[in-house]
N, C-alpha and C positions, 0 to 999 in steps of 0.2 A: 504493500500500500504506500502510495506517495503521500508525503506530508503536504499540507497546503503551501502554495507559493509564498515566499517571503517578500512582501512588497515594501518592507521597511527600508529606511536608508540610514547609513552612517552619517555622522556630521560632515558636512561639506559635499556630500554626494547629490547629484542632480536627481530630483524626484523621478521614480520609475513609472512609466505607463504600463499598466498590466498587459497590454498587447505586446510589449517588448520583453516580456519575461516568459521563459519556457522551462519546464522541468523534464529532465531526461534521466534514464537509468545509467547510461554510459556515454560519456563525451570523450572524443578522441581529437586532440589538437595536433595536426601535422599529417602529411600525406605522402611520405616516402615509403620505402619497403617496410619500415617498422609500423607506421600508422595504418597502412592498408592491410598488412597482415593481422594486426590487432583487430581491425574491423571485420575481417573474414571470420576470425575465431569468435569474436564477441557476437556477431550476427548469428552464427550457427548455434551459439549458446542462448539465443533468445534474449539478448540484452538490448536489442533495438538500438544499436549505436548510432550516434550522430557524429559525423566527422567533418571538421572544418579544414580545408586544404591549405590555408595560409598563403603567404606571399609567393611561394614557389611550388605550385601544385606538382606533385611527383617527386619533390625534393631534389637533392644534388644530382641524382642519376639522370635527370632531364638535360643536364649539360654534358653528359657522356655520350660520345658517338657510338662506340661499340662496347657491348658487355659480353665477354666470352667466358667468364668464370662463375656464372650463376648456374647451378645444376638445373637440368631440364631444357636447356637451350644449346644443344650440341653444335648448331651452326652459328651460334652467337645471335645477338639481337641488339637493336639500338636502345639506349636508355629510355627515351620517350615512349617507344612502343611497349617496352617491358612494363613501364609504370602504368600505361593505359590498360594493359592486361590485368595488372594487380587491381586497378580501379574497377574494371568490369566484374572481376570475381567478387570483390567486396559488395558491389551493387547487386549482384545476382542473389546474394543471401539476405538482402534487405537493408544494407547500410544506407543511411540517409547522408549522402555526401553533398556538402555545400561549399560555396565560395565565401570566404570571409577570413578575417585575421583576428586572432585573440590579442586584445590590447591591454587588458587589465584582469587581475584575478583577486579573489578573496577566498583563501583556502582555510580560514580559521574555524569554520563551523563544520558540522556533520555533513551539511550539503555544500558542495563546492560551487562557487560562483565564478563564472568566466564571462567577461564582456567581449562581444564581437564588434569590431569596428567602432568601439567607444559608444555603442548604442544598445544593441540587443544584449540581454543578460540571460545566459544559460545557467540553470541550476542543476547540477549533476550529482547523482548518488555516488558515482565513481568517475574518476578522471584519469585518462591515459595521456601522458605527455610524450609526443613523438615529433618534437619541433626541430630535431636535427642540429647540425652545426654548419657554420659557414666558413669555408676556407678563406684564409687571409691572402690578399693579393697585394702587389706592390702599388697598384693604382695607375699603372701605365695604360694608355689607350690601346697599345698594341696587344695587351692581354685579352681585351675584348675582340679585337680584330682577328686574332688567330685562335680564338676559343674553338676547340674541336679540330684545329688544324696544326696542333703541335704544342699547345699550352695545356697543362694539366696540373691538378693539385693532388694527384694520387698515383704514385708510381706503381703500387700493387695492382691498381685497376687498369692502368694504361701502358705500363712498361713493356708488355709483351709485343706491342705494335712497333717497338723501336729496336727489335733484335738486330744486332750487328751494325747499328747506327751510332752516331755521336749525339749525346744529349747533355744538358746542363741542369744542375740542381741549385736552387737559390736557398741559402740558409746555412747556419753554422751550429745548430743545436743537435740534440740526439735524433730528432725526427729527420732532419736533413741528412745526417750521417747514415741512418737506417735506409732512407730512400736511395741514397747514393750507392750503398753496398748492394741493395737489391738490384738496382739498375746495372751495376758493374757485372753482375752475373749474366746479363742479357745483352748488354750493349758493347760496342767496340770501344768507346771511350766515354767517360763521364767527367764533365767539368763541375767542380763545386765553386759557386760564386759566393764568396764570404766577404761581408762588408768590412770586418775588422781583420786584425793580423793574428787572431787566435780563434779557436772554436769555443762555443758556449757549451758544447757537448761534454759528456763525461769522458774521463781519460781513456777508458776502455774503448769507447766508440771512436774517439779521435785516433787512437793508435791503430785500430782496425782499418780505418780509412787510409791512413798514411802508408800502411803496408800493402794496400791494394794497388797493383801496378797500373791498372787502366783508369784510375781516378787521379785527376790533376786538380789540385786546390788552387784557386785563383784568389790569393789573399788581397785584402784592401780593394776589392772590386765592387762596383755597384752597377746595376743594369740601367742603361739609358733607354733602350728600346729593342725591338725585334725587327727583322726584315725577312721578306720571302716573296713568293709569287702565288697568285690564285688562292689566297687565304691559307697557305701552308708555310710554316716556319722553315727558313733556310739558315738563319743565323741570328746572333745577338750582338748588339753594340753595347760595350761596357765602358765604364770610366774607372780608371785606376788612380788611387790617391786623390779622390775627389776633394776639391777645395784647397789642395796643397800646391806648393810651387812646382812640384814634379808631376802634376796632374797630366794624364794622357788618355786618349781614346783607344780602345782595343776592340777588335771585331773577332768573333769566333764563329766557325761554321757548325751548326747543330741542326738536328731534325726534330728534337723535342726539348721543351722548356718546362721544367717541373718546379712548382712552388712548394717549398717545405718550410714555411715561416709560421706555421701554426694554424689552428682552427679556433673559431669562436663559437661555443655552444649557444644556441638560441634559448637561453633560460632566464633572461632578464626579468620577465614579468612574474616569475615564480619565486624569485630569490628571497622575498620577504617571509616566505613560509617553508620553502624547501631547502634542505642542506645541499650546498655545492662545494666543490673543491676550489682552490685558489683561482683557477682559470674560468670556472663557471659550469663545469660538468656536474650534472645532478648526481648526488650520491644515492645509491640503492643498497639495500641489504644484500650482502653477497649471496649469489645463487638464486636471487629473486629479482623482480622488477619493482619491489615495494620501496617507497620513499619513507621518510620518518613520519609522514602525515598519513594516517589511516585513510584508505580509499583513494589515494593518489599514487599512480604508478608511472614509471618512466622507462622508455625503451628507445633503441636506436642510438644515433650519434650524439644525442643530447646528454647521454649518460655513458658513452663509450669513447674514451680517449685513446684506447689501445688498438683496436682492430679496424673500426670504421669501414666495414665492408657491407655490401647490400645483403649478403646472406646472413651475417651475424645480426644485422639490424632486424631482418625478418624474423630470426629466431627469438630475439628479445620481444618483438611485437607479439608473437605467439604467447610468450611467458606473461606479458602484461595482461592480455585478454583472459588467460586462465586465472591469473591472480585476482583480477577484477571480478570474475564470475564467482570465485570461491569467497571473496570478501562479501559480495552481495548475498550469497547463499547463507553464510554464517550470520549476517546482519538480520536477515528476514526469517531465519530459522527454518 
């Protein structure tokens, strides 16, 4: 049994029109592999899930040209088509998929409140957060120009397409070193573009990179731009010792340009209630999708700083739906 809608307002809140308030059993925020998988399982469990797609329907995969490492697609598939398949499957079982962006939350009570586009308020008995993470970019116009044509923020996802070729990795932390090591096993040569004259990475990772013969570290280099033809990267223009007397421009020939300067989890609107790490990844109870707030679950890249793969995101989406179903069953007896 649903409790009556809460039309009261906290101090400072705009009065709520009853027509702008809706009560649901299960609300899912986010529409990548995690969100859609959670929706499939929640719908099959008769939770009547409502899913809001957010700013990027389909999540980060919609910016990936080819996906060849997701089980069940032996010939590979494009990211957008794959996410459309996920969406259709979620809809097939009755998921109510809507366009809209969660802009504010109040997770303090038994019923979780989420505002969509600063207007409509959804009151949910259970909430699944699948808002993902956004890769950090340098902010160069060329990154957009060559998106899908050589620019990537995931070596594990896209490195396979650059076998035997020359690529560059931007960054000097552990993630950059890991990406460079992974690519070194596939590519002819890997340049590491490091802004400073030292790594930020751990000593172990730094030593591994330095011992890898086909990795060349370009110390004190910053990326100025990319160049190529027909939307495909052919090289990068770098600046060595930027702002110093000995500043010089350097060009390198590459086929792939990998960003490894970190990800920003999309968790900002939940931080007042949900525990996160220093970066912003939502903390879950190990082995579950449960957050410290009863009835609130997190899945996918918003809580995964380690793997960040479509298949692991889908797996945690499944976990979140099962955890939500069990939570509601126990709640209602």
